C-alpha positions in Angstrom: 30.7 76.1 82.8 28.2 76.6 85.7 26.1 79.0 83.7 25.9 76.5 80.8 24.9 73.8 83.3 22.1 76.0 84.7 20.8 76.8 81.2 20.8 73.1 80.2 18.9 72.2 83.4 16.3 74.9 82.8 15.8 73.7 79.2 15.4 70.1 80.3 12.8 71.1 82.8 10.8 72.9 80.0 11.3 69.9 77.7 13.4 71.6 75.1 15.8 69.2 73.4 19.4 70.3 73.4 22.3 69.0 71.3 25.1 67.3 73.2 28.4 68.9 73.5 31.7 67.7 75.0 32.1 68.7 78.6 35.9 69.0 78.4 35.8 72.3 76.5 37.6 74.1 79.3 40.4 71.4 79.2 41.3 71.8 75.6 44.8 73.2 75.3 46.2 75.1 72.4 49.3 73.5 71.0 52.4 75.6 71.2 53.2 78.0 68.3 55.9 77.1 65.9 59.3 78.7 66.7 58.6 81.8 64.5 60.8 84.2 66.5 64.1 82.3 66.1 63.4 81.5 62.4 62.7 85.2 61.7 65.8 86.1 63.6 68.0 83.7 61.5 66.4 84.9 58.3 67.1 88.6 59.1 70.6 87.9 60.4 71.7 85.9 57.4 70.0 88.2 54.9 71.7 91.3 56.4 75.1 89.5 56.6 74.8 88.5 52.9 73.7 92.0 51.9 76.7 93.5 53.8 79.2 91.2 52.0 77.6 91.9 48.6 77.6 95.7 49.2 81.2 95.6 50.4 82.3 93.7 47.3 80.4 95.6 44.6 80.3 99.2 45.7 82.8 101.6 44.3 85.6 103.0 46.5 83.9 106.4 47.1 80.8 104.8 48.6 82.5 101.9 50.3 81.2 102.9 53.7 77.6 102.0 52.7 78.2 98.3 53.4 76.9 98.9 56.9 73.4 99.9 55.8 71.8 96.4 56.5 73.4 96.3 60.0 70.2 97.3 61.8 68.4 94.2 60.3 71.3 92.1 61.6 71.0 93.5 65.1 67.2 92.9 64.9 67.8 89.2 63.9 70.4 88.7 66.6 68.0 90.2 69.1 65.2 87.8 68.1 67.5 84.9 68.4 68.7 86.1 71.8 65.2 86.7 73.0 64.2 83.2 72.0 67.0 81.7 74.1 66.6 84.1 77.1 62.9 83.4 77.5 63.8 80.4 79.7 61.0 78.0 78.7 61.4 74.3 79.1 62.8 72.2 76.3 65.6 74.6 75.3 
């Protein structure tokens, strides 16, 4: 901000017209991001649970153990949800 002020003062001394700009540029705050992590966690968790139920019900008896295939996605979703609540930010 100090550099901008010096440049503007030098331009004013030389008579160069400058456009006006808001002085509160440094004070602008970015609004918080949408809760993407818990939403992604819920989607992954429910998708994997649904896939496990469907695989358990439709697979033949000889490949019945394959119902656990979507389990890593379920753990990932549960981890995202847990991370969201363990961050410890205000408003939770």
